[in-house]
KOLDRENVEX-521658 format. One record per residue (C-alpha): chain; residue number from 1; x, y, z. Coordinates in nm, 4 decimals. Each point is the difference from the previous one (the first is absolute). Layout:
<pts>
<pt chain="A" resi="NUM" u="X" v="Y" w="Z"/>
...
</pts>
This chain:
<pts>
<pt chain="A" resi="1" u="-8.0952" v="6.3255" w="3.7687"/>
<pt chain="A" resi="2" u="0.3449" v="-0.1418" w="-0.0564"/>
<pt chain="A" resi="3" u="0.3283" v="0.2101" w="0.0017"/>
<pt chain="A" resi="4" u="0.3121" v="-0.0708" w="-0.2178"/>
<pt chain="A" resi="5" u="0.3179" v="0.0263" w="0.1846"/>
<pt chain="A" resi="6" u="0.1505" v="0.0414" w="-0.3309"/>
<pt chain="A" resi="7" u="-0.1386" v="0.3613" w="-0.0043"/>
<pt chain="A" resi="8" u="0.2402" v="0.0629" w="0.2805"/>
<pt chain="A" resi="9" u="0.3480" v="0.1084" w="-0.0970"/>
<pt chain="A" resi="10" u="0.3422" v="-0.1308" w="0.1841"/>
<pt chain="A" resi="11" u="0.0437" v="0.3892" w="0.0624"/>
<pt chain="A" resi="12" u="-0.3033" v="0.0336" w="0.1756"/>
<pt chain="A" resi="13" u="0.0595" v="-0.2946" w="0.2300"/>
<pt chain="A" resi="14" u="0.3339" v="0.1256" w="0.0942"/>
<pt chain="A" resi="15" u="-0.1646" v="0.3447" w="0.0907"/>
<pt chain="A" resi="16" u="-0.2671" v="-0.1724" w="0.2125"/>
<pt chain="A" resi="17" u="0.2379" v="-0.2171" w="0.1970"/>
<pt chain="A" resi="18" u="0.2365" v="0.3023" w="0.0602"/>
<pt chain="A" resi="19" u="-0.2385" v="0.2185" w="0.1188"/>
<pt chain="A" resi="20" u="-0.1630" v="-0.2728" w="0.2376"/>
<pt chain="A" resi="21" u="0.3503" v="-0.0707" w="0.1253"/>
<pt chain="A" resi="22" u="0.0811" v="0.3868" w="0.0454"/>
<pt chain="A" resi="23" u="-0.3686" v="0.0962" w="0.1180"/>
<pt chain="A" resi="24" u="0.0714" v="0.3170" w="-0.1705"/>
<pt chain="A" resi="25" u="-0.0594" v="0.1378" w="-0.3814"/>
<pt chain="A" resi="26" u="0.2761" v="0.2413" w="0.0682"/>
<pt chain="A" resi="27" u="0.2547" v="-0.2543" w="0.1184"/>
<pt chain="A" resi="28" u="-0.0885" v="-0.2594" w="-0.2709"/>
<pt chain="A" resi="29" u="0.0535" v="0.2880" w="-0.2776"/>
<pt chain="A" resi="30" u="0.3386" v="0.0847" w="0.1364"/>
<pt chain="A" resi="31" u="0.1117" v="-0.3890" w="0.0129"/>
<pt chain="A" resi="32" u="-0.1577" v="-0.0589" w="-0.3634"/>
<pt chain="A" resi="33" u="0.1617" v="0.3500" w="-0.1131"/>
<pt chain="A" resi="34" u="-0.3462" v="0.1000" w="-0.1004"/>
<pt chain="A" resi="35" u="-0.2170" v="0.3003" w="0.0521"/>
<pt chain="A" resi="36" u="-0.2855" v="-0.0329" w="0.2781"/>
<pt chain="A" resi="37" u="-0.2494" v="0.0823" w="-0.2064"/>
<pt chain="A" resi="38" u="0.1018" v="-0.2618" w="-0.2613"/>
<pt chain="A" resi="39" u="-0.0193" v="-0.2632" w="0.2830"/>
<pt chain="A" resi="40" u="-0.3448" v="0.1015" w="0.1280"/>
<pt chain="A" resi="41" u="-0.1327" v="0.0164" w="-0.3562"/>
<pt chain="A" resi="42" u="0.1425" v="-0.3852" w="-0.0478"/>
<pt chain="A" resi="43" u="-0.1525" v="-0.1312" w="0.3397"/>
<pt chain="A" resi="44" u="-0.3703" v="0.1715" w="-0.1067"/>
<pt chain="A" resi="45" u="0.0391" v="-0.1789" w="-0.3405"/>
<pt chain="A" resi="46" u="0.0646" v="-0.3196" w="0.1478"/>
<pt chain="A" resi="47" u="-0.2906" v="0.0472" w="0.2743"/>
<pt chain="A" resi="48" u="-0.2078" v="0.0561" w="-0.2968"/>
<pt chain="A" resi="49" u="0.1129" v="-0.2796" w="-0.2370"/>
<pt chain="A" resi="50" u="-0.0561" v="-0.2213" w="0.2772"/>
<pt chain="A" resi="51" u="-0.3093" v="0.1474" w="0.1556"/>
<pt chain="A" resi="52" u="0.1813" v="-0.0494" w="0.3545"/>
<pt chain="A" resi="53" u="0.0663" v="0.2448" w="0.2408"/>
<pt chain="A" resi="54" u="0.4075" v="-0.0601" w="0.0800"/>
<pt chain="A" resi="55" u="0.0403" v="0.3092" w="0.2473"/>
<pt chain="A" resi="56" u="-0.1884" v="0.2087" w="0.2487"/>
<pt chain="A" resi="57" u="0.1119" v="0.3667" w="-0.0201"/>
<pt chain="A" resi="58" u="-0.0061" v="0.2226" w="0.2686"/>
<pt chain="A" resi="59" u="0.1634" v="0.3569" w="0.0201"/>
<pt chain="A" resi="60" u="0.2890" v="-0.1293" w="0.1768"/>
<pt chain="A" resi="61" u="0.0373" v="-0.3550" w="-0.0843"/>
<pt chain="A" resi="62" u="-0.1162" v="-0.2871" w="-0.2411"/>
<pt chain="A" resi="63" u="-0.0487" v="-0.3681" w="0.1182"/>
<pt chain="A" resi="64" u="-0.0678" v="-0.2973" w="-0.2034"/>
<pt chain="A" resi="65" u="-0.3627" v="-0.1327" w="-0.0090"/>
<pt chain="A" resi="66" u="-0.0481" v="-0.3621" w="0.1035"/>
<pt chain="A" resi="67" u="-0.0015" v="-0.0755" w="-0.4116"/>
<pt chain="A" resi="68" u="0.2957" v="0.1950" w="-0.0418"/>
<pt chain="A" resi="69" u="0.2014" v="-0.1498" w="0.3026"/>
<pt chain="A" resi="70" u="-0.0869" v="-0.3328" w="-0.1327"/>
<pt chain="A" resi="71" u="0.1138" v="0.0524" w="-0.3570"/>
<pt chain="A" resi="72" u="0.3271" v="0.1677" w="0.1642"/>
<pt chain="A" resi="73" u="0.0643" v="-0.2972" w="0.1865"/>
<pt chain="A" resi="74" u="-0.0659" v="-0.2397" w="-0.2634"/>
<pt chain="A" resi="75" u="0.1620" v="0.1830" w="-0.2916"/>
<pt chain="A" resi="76" u="0.3265" v="0.1308" w="0.2011"/>
<pt chain="A" resi="77" u="0.1777" v="-0.3313" w="-0.0105"/>
<pt chain="A" resi="78" u="-0.0851" v="-0.0598" w="-0.3419"/>
<pt chain="A" resi="79" u="0.1287" v="0.3096" w="-0.1302"/>
<pt chain="A" resi="80" u="0.3350" v="-0.0611" w="0.2157"/>
<pt chain="A" resi="81" u="0.0214" v="-0.3364" w="-0.1650"/>
<pt chain="A" resi="82" u="-0.0167" v="0.1449" w="-0.3559"/>
<pt chain="A" resi="83" u="0.2618" v="0.2779" w="0.1113"/>
<pt chain="A" resi="84" u="0.2492" v="-0.2603" w="0.1297"/>
<pt chain="A" resi="85" u="-0.0728" v="-0.2045" w="-0.3180"/>
<pt chain="A" resi="86" u="0.0851" v="0.3099" w="-0.2188"/>
<pt chain="A" resi="87" u="0.3175" v="0.1003" w="0.2015"/>
<pt chain="A" resi="88" u="0.1252" v="-0.3736" w="-0.0253"/>
<pt chain="A" resi="89" u="-0.0337" v="0.0044" w="-0.3696"/>
<pt chain="A" resi="90" u="0.1402" v="0.3310" w="-0.0376"/>
<pt chain="A" resi="91" u="0.3153" v="-0.1423" w="0.2057"/>
<pt chain="A" resi="92" u="-0.0103" v="-0.2845" w="-0.2397"/>
<pt chain="A" resi="93" u="0.0355" v="0.2262" w="-0.2852"/>
<pt chain="A" resi="94" u="0.2601" v="0.1998" w="0.1562"/>
<pt chain="A" resi="95" u="0.2075" v="-0.2931" w="0.0600"/>
<pt chain="A" resi="96" u="-0.0352" v="-0.1315" w="-0.3307"/>
<pt chain="A" resi="97" u="0.0846" v="0.3562" w="-0.1450"/>
<pt chain="A" resi="98" u="0.3008" v="0.0165" w="0.2087"/>
<pt chain="A" resi="99" u="0.1560" v="-0.3296" w="-0.0915"/>
<pt chain="A" resi="100" u="0.0864" v="-0.1389" w="-0.3379"/>
<pt chain="A" resi="101" u="0.0514" v="-0.3860" w="-0.0217"/>
<pt chain="A" resi="102" u="0.2515" v="-0.0596" w="-0.2605"/>
<pt chain="A" resi="103" u="0.1300" v="-0.3535" w="-0.1508"/>
<pt chain="A" resi="104" u="0.3273" v="-0.0701" w="-0.1752"/>
<pt chain="A" resi="105" u="0.1006" v="-0.3015" w="-0.1728"/>
<pt chain="A" resi="106" u="0.2347" v="-0.1932" w="0.1970"/>
<pt chain="A" resi="107" u="0.2242" v="-0.0826" w="-0.3182"/>
<pt chain="A" resi="108" u="0.1142" v="0.3513" w="-0.0625"/>
<pt chain="A" resi="109" u="0.2083" v="0.2185" w="0.2057"/>
<pt chain="A" resi="110" u="-0.1837" v="0.3002" w="0.1365"/>
<pt chain="A" resi="111" u="0.2961" v="0.2078" w="0.1021"/>
<pt chain="A" resi="112" u="0.0401" v="0.0684" w="-0.3988"/>
<pt chain="A" resi="113" u="-0.3620" v="0.1310" w="-0.0676"/>
<pt chain="A" resi="114" u="-0.2104" v="0.0074" w="0.2934"/>
<pt chain="A" resi="115" u="0.1526" v="0.1441" w="0.3168"/>
<pt chain="A" resi="116" u="0.1447" v="0.3055" w="-0.1278"/>
<pt chain="A" resi="117" u="-0.3259" v="0.0696" w="-0.1450"/>
<pt chain="A" resi="118" u="-0.1555" v="-0.0685" w="0.3405"/>
<pt chain="A" resi="119" u="0.2493" v="0.2060" w="0.2264"/>
<pt chain="A" resi="120" u="-0.1048" v="0.2926" w="-0.2562"/>
<pt chain="A" resi="121" u="-0.3702" v="-0.0569" w="0.0811"/>
<pt chain="A" resi="122" u="0.0328" v="-0.0507" w="0.3499"/>
<pt chain="A" resi="123" u="0.2166" v="0.3500" w="0.0397"/>
<pt chain="A" resi="124" u="-0.2837" v="0.1746" w="-0.2349"/>
<pt chain="A" resi="125" u="-0.2914" v="-0.1817" w="0.1853"/>
<pt chain="A" resi="126" u="0.1273" v="-0.0834" w="0.3571"/>
<pt chain="A" resi="127" u="-0.3803" v="-0.0437" w="0.1260"/>
<pt chain="A" resi="128" u="-0.0426" v="-0.3098" w="-0.2380"/>
<pt chain="A" resi="129" u="0.1466" v="-0.3203" w="0.1241"/>
<pt chain="A" resi="130" u="0.1341" v="-0.2569" w="-0.2580"/>
<pt chain="A" resi="131" u="-0.0664" v="-0.3586" w="0.1157"/>
<pt chain="A" resi="132" u="0.2127" v="-0.2081" w="-0.2514"/>
<pt chain="A" resi="133" u="0.0141" v="-0.3769" w="-0.0465"/>
<pt chain="A" resi="134" u="0.1111" v="-0.2289" w="-0.2621"/>
<pt chain="A" resi="135" u="-0.1699" v="-0.2842" w="-0.1828"/>
<pt chain="A" resi="136" u="0.0159" v="-0.2357" w="-0.3407"/>
<pt chain="A" resi="137" u="-0.1444" v="0.2022" w="-0.2812"/>
<pt chain="A" resi="138" u="-0.3149" v="-0.2117" w="-0.0128"/>
<pt chain="A" resi="139" u="-0.0482" v="0.0750" w="0.3725"/>
<pt chain="A" resi="140" u="0.0375" v="0.3615" w="-0.0608"/>
<pt chain="A" resi="141" u="-0.2590" v="0.0249" w="-0.2942"/>
<pt chain="A" resi="142" u="-0.2456" v="-0.1988" w="0.1951"/>
<pt chain="A" resi="143" u="0.0564" v="0.2202" w="0.3139"/>
<pt chain="A" resi="144" u="-0.0472" v="0.3364" w="-0.1801"/>
<pt chain="A" resi="145" u="-0.3339" v="-0.1270" w="-0.1708"/>
<pt chain="A" resi="146" u="-0.1150" v="-0.1060" w="0.3467"/>
<pt chain="A" resi="147" u="0.0937" v="0.3484" w="0.1661"/>
<pt chain="A" resi="148" u="0.2946" v="-0.1639" w="0.2178"/>
<pt chain="A" resi="149" u="0.2346" v="0.2321" w="-0.1831"/>
<pt chain="A" resi="150" u="-0.0505" v="0.3646" w="-0.0889"/>
<pt chain="A" resi="151" u="0.2815" v="-0.0031" w="-0.2571"/>
<pt chain="A" resi="152" u="0.2442" v="-0.2841" w="-0.1425"/>
<pt chain="A" resi="153" u="0.3109" v="0.0096" w="-0.1967"/>
<pt chain="A" resi="154" u="0.0700" v="-0.2706" w="-0.2646"/>
<pt chain="A" resi="155" u="0.2000" v="-0.0745" w="-0.2737"/>
<pt chain="A" resi="156" u="-0.1224" v="0.2030" w="-0.3057"/>
<pt chain="A" resi="157" u="-0.1385" v="-0.3212" w="-0.2036"/>
<pt chain="A" resi="158" u="-0.2691" v="-0.0642" w="0.2659"/>
<pt chain="A" resi="159" u="-0.1746" v="0.2937" w="-0.1785"/>
<pt chain="A" resi="160" u="-0.1858" v="-0.2489" w="-0.2071"/>
<pt chain="A" resi="161" u="-0.1713" v="-0.1514" w="0.3212"/>
<pt chain="A" resi="162" u="-0.0450" v="0.3246" w="0.1462"/>
<pt chain="A" resi="163" u="-0.1977" v="0.1445" w="-0.3250"/>
<pt chain="A" resi="164" u="-0.1953" v="-0.2739" w="-0.0125"/>
<pt chain="A" resi="165" u="-0.1510" v="0.0188" w="0.3641"/>
<pt chain="A" resi="166" u="-0.0400" v="0.3595" w="-0.0916"/>
<pt chain="A" resi="167" u="0.2904" v="0.1370" w="0.2558"/>
<pt chain="A" resi="168" u="0.1886" v="0.2942" w="-0.0566"/>
<pt chain="A" resi="169" u="0.3906" v="0.0230" w="-0.0245"/>
<pt chain="A" resi="170" u="0.2713" v="0.2437" w="-0.0252"/>
<pt chain="A" resi="171" u="0.3640" v="-0.0238" w="-0.0748"/>
<pt chain="A" resi="172" u="0.1909" v="0.0008" w="0.3347"/>
<pt chain="A" resi="173" u="0.3472" v="-0.0487" w="-0.1444"/>
<pt chain="A" resi="174" u="0.1513" v="-0.1136" w="-0.3494"/>
<pt chain="A" resi="175" u="0.3374" v="-0.0753" w="-0.1321"/>
<pt chain="A" resi="176" u="0.1487" v="-0.2091" w="-0.2932"/>
<pt chain="A" resi="177" u="-0.0948" v="-0.3571" w="-0.0257"/>
<pt chain="A" resi="178" u="0.2786" v="-0.2119" w="0.1429"/>
<pt chain="A" resi="179" u="0.1528" v="-0.3351" w="-0.0903"/>
<pt chain="A" resi="180" u="0.1380" v="-0.1915" w="0.2910"/>
<pt chain="A" resi="181" u="0.2524" v="-0.2606" w="-0.0557"/>
<pt chain="A" resi="182" u="0.2928" v="-0.1863" w="0.1343"/>
<pt chain="A" resi="183" u="0.3475" v="0.1690" w="-0.0299"/>
<pt chain="A" resi="184" u="0.0911" v="-0.3179" w="-0.2193"/>
<pt chain="A" resi="185" u="-0.2750" v="0.0693" w="-0.2764"/>
<pt chain="A" resi="186" u="0.1023" v="0.0920" w="-0.3356"/>
<pt chain="A" resi="187" u="-0.1925" v="0.3305" w="0.0142"/>
<pt chain="A" resi="188" u="0.1316" v="0.1011" w="0.3567"/>
<pt chain="A" resi="189" u="0.3203" v="0.1945" w="-0.1599"/>
<pt chain="A" resi="190" u="-0.2432" v="0.2213" w="-0.1913"/>
<pt chain="A" resi="191" u="-0.0940" v="0.3299" w="0.1273"/>
<pt chain="A" resi="192" u="-0.3351" v="0.0442" w="-0.1615"/>
<pt chain="A" resi="193" u="-0.2205" v="-0.2598" w="-0.1545"/>
<pt chain="A" resi="194" u="-0.2463" v="-0.0130" w="-0.2736"/>
<pt chain="A" resi="195" u="-0.3184" v="-0.2242" w="-0.0414"/>
<pt chain="A" resi="196" u="0.1624" v="-0.1412" w="-0.2868"/>
<pt chain="A" resi="197" u="0.3183" v="-0.1047" w="0.1782"/>
<pt chain="A" resi="198" u="-0.2155" v="-0.1400" w="0.2847"/>
<pt chain="A" resi="199" u="-0.2318" v="-0.2058" w="-0.2449"/>
<pt chain="A" resi="200" u="0.2077" v="-0.2913" w="-0.0884"/>
<pt chain="A" resi="201" u="0.0659" v="-0.0556" w="0.3937"/>
<pt chain="A" resi="202" u="-0.1971" v="-0.2099" w="0.2291"/>
<pt chain="A" resi="203" u="-0.2241" v="0.1804" w="0.2560"/>
<pt chain="A" resi="204" u="-0.1236" v="-0.0794" w="0.3492"/>
<pt chain="A" resi="205" u="-0.3424" v="0.1399" w="0.0462"/>
<pt chain="A" resi="206" u="-0.2793" v="-0.0230" w="0.2093"/>
<pt chain="A" resi="207" u="-0.2646" v="-0.2681" w="-0.0983"/>
<pt chain="A" resi="208" u="-0.2526" v="0.1116" w="-0.2239"/>
<pt chain="A" resi="209" u="-0.2651" v="-0.2119" w="0.2186"/>
<pt chain="A" resi="210" u="0.0562" v="0.1957" w="0.3382"/>
<pt chain="A" resi="211" u="0.1083" v="0.3191" w="-0.1894"/>
<pt chain="A" resi="212" u="-0.1343" v="0.0582" w="-0.3138"/>
<pt chain="A" resi="213" u="0.0516" v="0.3891" w="0.0076"/>
<pt chain="A" resi="214" u="0.3647" v="-0.0384" w="0.0047"/>
<pt chain="A" resi="215" u="0.0269" v="-0.2211" w="-0.2827"/>
<pt chain="A" resi="216" u="-0.2611" v="0.2127" w="-0.1901"/>
<pt chain="A" resi="217" u="0.2346" v="0.3191" w="0.0694"/>
<pt chain="A" resi="218" u="0.3012" v="-0.1888" w="-0.1025"/>
<pt chain="A" resi="219" u="-0.1479" v="-0.1407" w="-0.3354"/>
<pt chain="A" resi="220" u="-0.1259" v="0.3271" w="-0.0879"/>
<pt chain="A" resi="221" u="0.3517" v="0.1600" w="0.0676"/>
<pt chain="A" resi="222" u="0.1790" v="-0.2284" w="-0.2376"/>
<pt chain="A" resi="223" u="-0.3096" v="0.0133" w="-0.2368"/>
<pt chain="A" resi="224" u="0.0735" v="0.3616" w="-0.0543"/>
<pt chain="A" resi="225" u="0.3199" v="-0.0789" w="-0.1964"/>
<pt chain="A" resi="226" u="-0.1356" v="-0.2894" w="-0.1671"/>
<pt chain="A" resi="227" u="0.1934" v="-0.2377" w="0.2434"/>
<pt chain="A" resi="228" u="-0.1102" v="-0.2887" w="0.2052"/>
<pt chain="A" resi="229" u="0.1351" v="-0.0543" w="0.3529"/>
<pt chain="A" resi="230" u="0.1576" v="-0.3442" w="0.0650"/>
<pt chain="A" resi="231" u="-0.1547" v="-0.1640" w="0.3175"/>
<pt chain="A" resi="232" u="0.2150" v="-0.2588" w="0.1473"/>
<pt chain="A" resi="233" u="-0.0908" v="-0.0177" w="0.3704"/>
<pt chain="A" resi="234" u="-0.3454" v="0.0886" w="0.1557"/>
<pt chain="A" resi="235" u="-0.0259" v="0.0744" w="0.3563"/>
<pt chain="A" resi="236" u="-0.3423" v="-0.0025" w="0.1947"/>
<pt chain="A" resi="237" u="0.1091" v="0.3601" w="0.1684"/>
<pt chain="A" resi="238" u="0.2572" v="0.2271" w="0.0816"/>
<pt chain="A" resi="239" u="0.1116" v="-0.1560" w="0.3052"/>
<pt chain="A" resi="240" u="0.0863" v="-0.3129" w="-0.1661"/>
<pt chain="A" resi="241" u="0.1877" v="0.2426" w="-0.2445"/>
<pt chain="A" resi="242" u="0.1964" v="0.1299" w="0.2616"/>
<pt chain="A" resi="243" u="0.0946" v="-0.3213" w="0.1633"/>
<pt chain="A" resi="244" u="0.1336" v="-0.1297" w="-0.3399"/>
<pt chain="A" resi="245" u="0.2442" v="0.2934" w="-0.0444"/>
<pt chain="A" resi="246" u="0.2947" v="-0.1919" w="0.1140"/>
<pt chain="A" resi="247" u="-0.0086" v="-0.2623" w="-0.2992"/>
<pt chain="A" resi="248" u="-0.1211" v="0.2548" w="-0.2586"/>
<pt chain="A" resi="249" u="0.0619" v="-0.0772" w="-0.3132"/>
<pt chain="A" resi="250" u="-0.2510" v="0.1688" w="-0.2005"/>
<pt chain="A" resi="251" u="-0.0939" v="0.3871" w="0.0006"/>
<pt chain="A" resi="252" u="-0.2727" v="0.1550" w="0.1912"/>
<pt chain="A" resi="253" u="-0.1779" v="0.3025" w="-0.1662"/>
<pt chain="A" resi="254" u="-0.1022" v="0.2210" w="0.2833"/>
<pt chain="A" resi="255" u="-0.0269" v="0.3464" w="0.1543"/>
<pt chain="A" resi="256" u="0.2592" v="0.2235" w="0.2094"/>
<pt chain="A" resi="257" u="-0.1916" v="-0.0649" w="0.3021"/>
<pt chain="A" resi="258" u="0.0262" v="-0.3773" w="0.0252"/>
<pt chain="A" resi="259" u="0.1391" v="-0.1293" w="0.3343"/>
<pt chain="A" resi="260" u="0.3172" v="-0.1935" w="-0.0789"/>
<pt chain="A" resi="261" u="0.1184" v="-0.2189" w="0.2943"/>
<pt chain="A" resi="262" u="0.2816" v="0.1399" w="0.2091"/>
<pt chain="A" resi="263" u="0.3482" v="-0.1237" w="-0.0876"/>
<pt chain="A" resi="264" u="-0.1553" v="-0.0939" w="-0.3718"/>
<pt chain="A" resi="265" u="0.2954" v="0.0248" w="-0.2706"/>
<pt chain="A" resi="266" u="-0.2786" v="0.0660" w="-0.2623"/>
<pt chain="A" resi="267" u="0.0719" v="0.2702" w="-0.2285"/>
<pt chain="A" resi="268" u="-0.2528" v="0.2292" w="-0.1886"/>
<pt chain="A" resi="269" u="-0.0021" v="0.1766" w="-0.3432"/>
<pt chain="A" resi="270" u="-0.2491" v="0.2604" w="-0.1010"/>
<pt chain="A" resi="271" u="-0.2209" v="-0.0752" w="-0.3156"/>
<pt chain="A" resi="272" u="0.0123" v="0.2853" w="-0.2551"/>
<pt chain="A" resi="273" u="-0.3167" v="0.1812" w="-0.0929"/>
<pt chain="A" resi="274" u="-0.2305" v="-0.1789" w="0.2443"/>
<pt chain="A" resi="275" u="-0.1265" v="0.1162" w="0.3356"/>
<pt chain="A" resi="276" u="-0.2022" v="-0.1681" w="0.2815"/>
<pt chain="A" resi="277" u="-0.0206" v="0.0345" w="0.3914"/>
<pt chain="A" resi="278" u="-0.2431" v="0.0554" w="0.2877"/>
<pt chain="A" resi="279" u="-0.3589" v="0.0850" w="-0.0016"/>
<pt chain="A" resi="280" u="-0.2221" v="0.1072" w="0.2748"/>
<pt chain="A" resi="281" u="-0.3433" v="-0.1183" w="-0.0071"/>
<pt chain="A" resi="282" u="-0.3107" v="0.1514" w="0.1688"/>
<pt chain="A" resi="283" u="-0.3787" v="0.0121" w="-0.0232"/>
<pt chain="A" resi="284" u="-0.1094" v="0.2113" w="-0.2550"/>
<pt chain="A" resi="285" u="-0.3137" v="0.1293" w="0.2139"/>
<pt chain="A" resi="286" u="0.2560" v="0.0563" w="0.2915"/>
<pt chain="A" resi="287" u="-0.1332" v="0.2519" w="0.2831"/>
<pt chain="A" resi="288" u="0.2700" v="0.0361" w="0.2215"/>
<pt chain="A" resi="289" u="0.1850" v="0.3340" w="-0.0026"/>
<pt chain="A" resi="290" u="0.3476" v="-0.1801" w="0.0622"/>
<pt chain="A" resi="291" u="-0.0478" v="-0.2199" w="-0.3094"/>
<pt chain="A" resi="292" u="-0.0031" v="0.3122" w="-0.2193"/>
<pt chain="A" resi="293" u="0.2627" v="0.1769" w="0.1775"/>
<pt chain="A" resi="294" u="0.2383" v="-0.3146" w="-0.0432"/>
<pt chain="A" resi="295" u="-0.0895" v="-0.0522" w="-0.3630"/>
<pt chain="A" resi="296" u="0.0816" v="0.3711" w="-0.0645"/>
<pt chain="A" resi="297" u="0.3401" v="-0.0523" w="0.1343"/>
<pt chain="A" resi="298" u="0.0714" v="-0.2607" w="-0.2572"/>
<pt chain="A" resi="299" u="0.2727" v="0.0915" w="-0.2561"/>
</pts>
């Protein structure tokens, strides 16, 4: 006759190992926070299921049978390894739950949208550590998808890609759309601008081949007023735009959080009736408690 080990529960093995180690039903019951009758009943049931006597019972003590002693010596290290493995996994979970990995775009100024929020979060949740790094928009998206970041902050036009990849997002900071230009530009003297005023002038933009979301967002904004943006210069990325600030002849349409190089004489003017800003992206199926807590603090 054969017996299936699957008939024996994990708890039964734990009780058996504890009784064998303590050489006592009562001591094992105390250690396991059980009643002695429950421990005795579990051992008796296990012996019936296995058809193997595990203990020799006398009025004063219990001893392992030869079969019981062999099972105890074979099972104990395996059980210990299982406990250690579970403990390690739980430590991983705790470490993950106590740390949020955050990615910021390296061409925005986080002092304007992130650090005040982060400071408030740390004050409310001091047990959760924020690990913050900066990367390009493309790398931030990829690392969010791969799980290397828990949250990433991006210009809001990146919402198109996030939605295509089933990633979630919420607003982190919003303000006017801003037009950046040199002080010598004809529109620099204006206090506020409209798209109709901007339409005749050349724009420096992110190239469509590398940044289709920016162009899509810019085009849609102008189309809402039956206008077409006049693109006269395209740049590969925001880094190249920043490096071209010194000889800027065009207008740059960006958000309020664009990181203008120190010492730049560029001026900016709000575009009336339009908003943009920074969004916080995350996995829709996020399980980390800290992610939910952070998202709830967003404005």
